[in-house]
C-alpha positions in Angstrom: -10.9 -11.2 -2.6 -10.5 -9.6 0.8 -8.2 -10.4 3.7 -10.6 -12.7 5.5 -11.2 -14.7 2.3 -7.5 -14.9 1.7 -6.8 -16.2 5.2 -9.6 -18.8 4.8 -8.2 -19.9 1.5 -4.6 -20.3 2.9 -6.0 -22.3 5.8 -8.0 -24.5 3.4 -5.0 -25.1 1.2 -2.8 -26.0 4.3 -5.6 -28.0 5.9 -5.6 -25.7 9.0 -9.0 -25.5 10.6 -10.0 -21.8 11.2 -10.9 -22.8 14.7 -7.3 -24.0 15.3 -5.9 -20.7 14.0 -8.3 -18.8 16.3 -7.4 -20.9 19.3 -3.7 -20.7 18.7 -3.8 -17.0 18.3 -6.2 -16.6 21.3 -9.0 -15.1 19.2 -12.5 -15.8 20.2 -14.3 -18.8 18.7 -15.8 -17.8 15.4 -14.0 -14.4 15.3 -12.9 -14.7 11.7 -16.3 -15.7 10.5 -17.9 -12.7 12.2 -15.8 -10.1 10.4 -18.3 -8.4 8.1 -16.0 -6.0 6.3 -13.4 -8.6 5.4 -10.6 -6.7 7.2 -8.6 -7.4 10.3 -7.3 -4.9 12.8 -3.6 -4.3 12.2 -2.4 -6.1 15.3 -4.4 -9.2 14.4 -3.4 -9.1 10.8 0.2 -9.1 11.9 -0.3 -12.1 14.2 -2.1 -14.0 11.4 0.6 -13.2 8.9 3.3 -14.6 11.3 1.2 -17.7 12.1 0.7 -18.5 8.4 4.3 -17.4 7.4 3.1 -14.9 4.8 3.5 -11.1 4.7 0.9 -8.7 5.8 1.1 -7.2 2.3 0.1 -10.6 0.9 -2.9 -10.8 3.2 -4.0 -7.3 2.3 -3.5 -7.4 -1.5 -2.8 -11.0 -2.5 0.6 -9.9 -3.8 4.0 -9.9 -2.2 5.8 -6.6 -1.9 8.5 -6.1 -4.5 12.0 -6.9 -3.1 14.6 -4.2 -3.3 17.1 -4.8 -6.0 20.5 -6.1 -4.9 23.9 -6.1 -6.5 24.9 -9.8 -6.4 28.4 -10.5 -5.3 29.1 -6.9 -4.3 29.5 -5.6 -0.8 28.1 -2.1 -0.5 29.2 0.2 2.2 27.6 3.6 2.7 28.7 6.5 4.8 26.3 8.2 7.2 25.4 10.9 4.7 24.3 8.3 2.1 22.5 6.2 4.7 20.5 9.3 5.7 19.6 10.0 2.1 18.4 6.4 1.6 16.5 6.4 4.9 14.9 9.8 4.0 13.8 8.4 0.6 12.4 5.3 2.2 10.6 7.2 4.9 9.0 9.4 2.2 7.9 6.3 0.2 9.9 7.3 -2.9 9.9 4.7 -5.6 12.7 4.1 -8.2 11.3 6.7 -10.6 11.2 9.4 -7.9 14.8 8.7 -6.9 15.9 8.7 -10.5 14.1 12.1 -11.1 15.7 13.6 -8.0 19.2 12.4 -9.0 18.7 13.8 -12.6 17.7 17.2 -11.2 20.6 17.3 -8.8 23.0 16.2 -11.5 21.8 19.0 -13.8 22.2 21.4 -10.9 25.8 20.3 -10.4 26.6 20.6 -14.1 25.3 24.1 -14.2 27.2 25.2 -11.1 30.5 23.3 -11.4 32.9 21.7 -13.7 31.1 18.4 -13.6 30.9 17.0 -17.2 
């Protein structure tokens, strides 16, 4: 299923006429039906996602993005250094396995070069 089909399906489930979505978002009449490749330009995908209260990820793939794990009941405070590391990992698109591998490498490095046990 492509993005256009997904939008049409959501509208059908919620009983929202496609023409109403197009009018409310100031798209041309029949715009959605004319998309041959089943893909929306990024700016329009974003507008549609907001309008339908779903994520862009869901419209693209049919699946919600995984939510980041949280520590329930714990307040976490990070210093600037740790925030920079987290931001760098996020910007690079590192997943949990990547971060675990990097931490393991660095831990081994520290063990070899210090008294860390």
